[in-house]
C-alpha positions, 0 to 999 in steps of 0.5 A: 522488530515490525512495530504496530499500531492497530486503529479501528473501533471495534475491541474483538477486531483489534484482539483478532488483529493483535493476536495474528501481529503478535504469533510472529517472531517479526512483528510487535503490537505497541499501541491500540487505538480506537478512533482516530484521534487516539490513533495519533496520540498513540502514535505519537508515543510508541513510535510504530512502524506501521499503522493498520488504519480502520476507515470508518472511526468516530471523530477523525476518521481513518483518512483524515488520521492518516493524511494527520500522520504522514505530514505530523514528523516532515523530518522524520519518517512517519510510520507506515499506514494499511487501510483495513476496510470492510467496504470495497468502494471506490473514495476510501481508496481514492482518498486514502491514496491521497492521504498518503497511506500505502496500502490497501486491505479488507478485513476478511483478508487471510491472515498470511495476506495481512502479514505479507502486507505489513512486512511489505508497506515496513520494507517501504512497498506499496501494497493493495488488494485485487480487488481494489487496485481494479477499481483504482484502474477503473476509475481512472481509466473511467474518468480519464485522468492520467497518472503520466504521459504516455510518450515517458515509455518509450524511454523504457529498455526491453527488460523494463517493460518485461517489468511493467508488465508482471507488475501490471499483473500484480506480481510481488518482486519476488515473483517477477525474479522467479519469472524473469530468472534474475535476482529481486535485487535486479528487480527493485533496482527496474522498478525504481528506475521505471518509475523514475522514468515515467514521472510515477509514484509507487507500483499503484501509479504504474499498476494504473499507467500499464493500463491506461496505455494498454501494456498487456500483462505479463506472460 
C-alpha cells in the first residue's frame, strides 16, 4: 500500500483527495494536515510514502515544508512530495523543484491524473502537469540557464536519443516502450543511462535539456 499524507488548509479539499485515494486498492491516507508545520509533525509520526502538499498554507508554506521534509532524515528515505496548486505560476514550480519536490499538479487535475502521479512518485519517478513542464522549459530557455553541457549529447547512443526525444514529448516509460516496441524495463535502463551521461537529476531536467539543445520531440 502507498501511504499518503494530505496537506491543505481547506478541509473540503482534503476530504475530496481522501475520497479519491481511499477508493483505490493500493493507496491509503495515513494523515491530514492544515498547514506546513502540522504536515511536518504528522509526517514524522505517520511516515508517509507520498505527501500531497498545497503551496499556500498559513505559517510554513508548502515549499518550505517540502524543503524540511526532504532534509529531515538524511539517513532514511524521506517522503516524495507532489505539490498541488491552483496557481500555474513559475515561482512555485522553480521553488518547489529546488526544494526537492518530485511532482507538480494543478488542483483541477483529473482523478486519474492524481492517482497516476502518486503511483509514479512512489515508484521513484518525477511527474509534472504538461502546463507546468512547458513553463519550466520556457523559463530555462528564456533565461539562458543551462542544465547540462550540450556536448554531452554526443555520448548518447541512437536508441538513447530516441528515448530522450520521447521523454521530451512527455511520454511515460510505458508509452515509450509501446512506441519503440521494447520492454518497460529496457526503457528504464535507457532513462537511467541518459540521466547519468548528461548529468541530469530527473526527467524534468531531461525535458529542459532536450528543448535547450534542439532535440525534436519523437515522432
